[in-house]
N, C-alpha and C positions, 0 to 999 in steps of 0.2 A: 231629488234621491234615488230611484235606480240607476241615473247616470254615478253618484257620485260611487254606489257599490259596483258599479263596471269597472269603474277608472281606480278604485281600493284592490279587484281582483288581479285587473291587468297588474300594475304598481306590487301586488304579491307575486304574480308568477313570475315577473321580470325579475324580483330581488331572487326568488328561488332558484331561477334557472343560473342566477349570475353566482348562487353559494355554490351550484352543481359544478358551475364550468371552472370555480376557484377550487374547489376542493380536488377535480382531474388534475389541475397544473400543480398543486401541492403532493398529489398521488406519485406526479410522475417527476418531481423533482429529487422528493425523497430517494425514490428509486432509482431515479439515477445518482446519487450519491452510493446509495448502497451497493452496485452493481458496479461502480468504480472501486469501491473497497472491497470487492470479492474479484470479479471476472479481471481488473486489471491487473491488482494486484498479482494476482495467481498468470496472468500475462507474464511478467515481468520474473516472475520466478520466487518471489516475497514471503517473507513466510504468513499464514493467516493471519489477524487479529479481529478480536471479538467488539461485535456492537448490536445495538436495537436501534430501530425505531421508534420515539416517541413519540406521541399526537397527544395533544390539547381533545376536549369530546367535541369532535368536527361538529354531533349534531346540536350542540348548543353555539358556534362560534356566529357574532355576529359581521353583517357588512362590515364592521369597523374593523374587525378584527382580520379579517380576510383583506380588505387594506392597505394594513398596516402590514402585514406580512407583504404584500405585493412591493410594498415601496422598500420597506427594509427585511423582511427576513427576520425578524429578531428572536426566531426560537417561540412569537406568541402561537402557534399552532402546531407544529412539527419539529426536528432534530434529531438528527444521528445523535445517539449516547453512543461517543469510544471512536475506533474504525480509521483512527491517527497512528501511524508506523512510528512516529518521531515526536520527542520534543523540539522546541524551537530551544537553539543557542544562540546565545549572544551573536557572535559572527561565526560562520563558517569559514572565514578566509582565517578567519586567526587560528580557530581549531586545527585546519588542512596542516595551518606553518607548523605551531605543534608540537604537533603529531609525527608528521613527515621528517624533521629536525632530527627527532628524538628516536627511531625505527624506523625504517625503512619497509619492513615489514606491513607496516599499517595503513600505507598505499591502497590493498584493497578493501581494509576498514572502510576507505575514506570514500572509494570506487560505491560499495554496497549504500553505504551513508545517504552520497549525492542521487544513487537511483530510489531510494524512500520517499529522500525528502520531494526529488519530482515526481515522484507516485500521491505524496499527498496533497501535492498542489494536483495533482491533474484531476483529480476523485474531487476535489471541493469546488472543479470549474463545469465536470461532467454534470451536478449539479442543475445549476439554471438551464446548463445548454440544452437537458434533455427536457424540462421543461417549455424550453424556448420550440423545439426541432415539434412538439406535441402541440402546440399552436400552432405554428406553420402548417404542421398536417391536415388540423380540423378546419384552420380555414384557405386550407390548396393555396398556400405559400409557397415562393424556395423557401429554403432552408440551406443557405451557405454564409461560413465565414465574414463575406464582405455587409451583406446584410445582420445576420446575429453575432458583432462585435464585442470585444471585452466589456464595453462603454453601453452598450443594448444589453449586458446581461442581468442591469440595476433593474431592468423592467421583467425581471422574472423571476425575484425574489433571490438576485444574487449579492446584493449590496452586503452583507456578512458573512456569504462564502471570499467578494474579493477581499473586503479588509482582511479577514482572515490569509489569504494569500497572500498581500501587503507584505505581511509580519513575517510570516516566511522568507521572503526575495531580499527585506531590509535586514535578515541575519544570513543571507546569502553572498551579499557584494555592498557595497557601501557607491559602489559607483552607478549610477541611474541609467547608462546605457546598458550596462550588463544587465542590470535587474528588467531592460523592455525588452532586450534580447534574449533574456531567460523566458520570461513568460507569452512573449508570440512565440516560442518554440515548443512551450506546454499546453498555448490555448492551441495552438493547429494538433496536439496528440490528443488533447478533450476530446477535439471538436471530429477531429475521426475514429473515436470510440463509441463516440455517440452514435455516428453516422454508420458504421458500421451493420447489417441488416441481422446478422447475431445477436448481437447483444444488445439492436434495440427490439428485438424480439422478446429479450430476457429483460431489460427493461417496463415494455409494454405489459407483459406480464403480470411481474413484480408490482406496476402501478394501480393494476386493475387489480389487484387480489388486495392492496391496500385500501380503494376505493370501496370498494364492493363489503370490508372488514369493519368493522365499526371495533376494532381491539386500538387501545388506550397504547400499548405498546407490542410490537411484531421483532418476535427473537431472531438472534442471529442464526438458529438454526432454520428457521422455519425459511428467511431469506436465503439462504444457503441450499436450502433445497429446492427453491420455487427456482433462482437463477440456473442451479447446475442443471433441473430435469426439463427447463428451456431451451439453453445450449444443446442437452440430445436429443430434445427433439427436433431442432431446426439442425443441426445434424445429422440425424438420421434422414430429412428430409430430403436433404440436398444428395445424400448418398442415395434414395431411391428414385429421385429427379435423374441422376448419370446413367442409374443403370435401366433406365425407363426413356429413351431418347425420343419415343414413338409415343408419350403423354407429353405434358404442356411445357416441358423444360424447352430453350432457356427463359418462356414468356410466364411461368407461373407467378403471381407475386405474390407474397406472405400477407396474411391478415393476420391482425394481431396477436400475436404471441402464439 
């Protein structure tokens, strides 16, 4: 009887720890998407776009919910509402030909469209990459594009993200090699974004906010404020360190957010 009680207690503790671990992963995943939508778009000089992060009540999430999220990320627990710059056309190749044939002035419009098109894809990839970096950091493992490649993103809630990325790419070109080349380029851009110290500090700050708040909806204004404050704080630390070389620069290390 006592042994069974101990076993049940151990099992309950293990389950609770796994639940906490996956909640953290979800927080970093959604924080990554949000940071991409705000900071990546901003860096590309794209207009702001409205979005929210919507959560199922994570306090009532079951292990089955968590495992479903991990394998498919089918919006069973969390999702970003909005945040995309463009709607996917049938074929961009056709769109480009039609517009440029009729009006040379449309060339710049096409370029702007492609910047937004690429930003949407990068922002989709940033979510699972942020989750992957969080796991790597937690486990004290390497985070690099050889270990965390495109296929590996499915292990970090990236299945639905990759499915949407493929929709974008099929509208980009009917040629498989062109699609693969474009995806490789955009994956590198997403990886570099997540691996940037300032961006990672902002993602971590927002992820912690998500994790420690039980809100079902985190609105765009909150998200933007947290991200901007983190970037400003990071830059101030950089500037202060540069003006105080006798302190720990460049040996100081950033601690979460």
